[in-house]
C-alpha angles and dihedrals in degrees: 000000000000118000119197126198121190124207143160103071124132147130117306136164120251109276093032131114139237135180120216126201133200116198120199128207132181099037139026114258102208094110097043129092109228138194149186121233131178138201124203123200110285094004137101122261109267142195119263109165143334135200124198123221089259093052103260112146138204130184141194113257091242093062101030110129095015105059128054126197120203144154132217124254093258088048096225097113129054121204138197115194109200120198133174090021120201131201088249089064088069106122145107106277121214135185126210145162111266139201122243086269092053099254113146114238108164130085116286118242126210095274129218123264118236117190122182119192123208 
């Protein structure tokens, strides 16, 4: 079973940047599609970005052009580079395995908190 641990969150001013990491244990990830999701207070968890095993990416319209999803060469760590952060990006960010259609299907980790101040 794959276990995912998110890290890299923090408090940043609007316009700033953060890089989130998602470390996997238990299984190599090179043949999995993976994604980032986020949940703001009082809201449903939402899709942020996905990356296929071959490197194809997709993004939510709200983060397109500002966020970049990537994975390392060994494909054991997933990243989310977040630039030009906005207060509305404030949320707990989670990574997960996803299906071809982008639906998450693995176990959720604890996530990492991102707070963007105005």
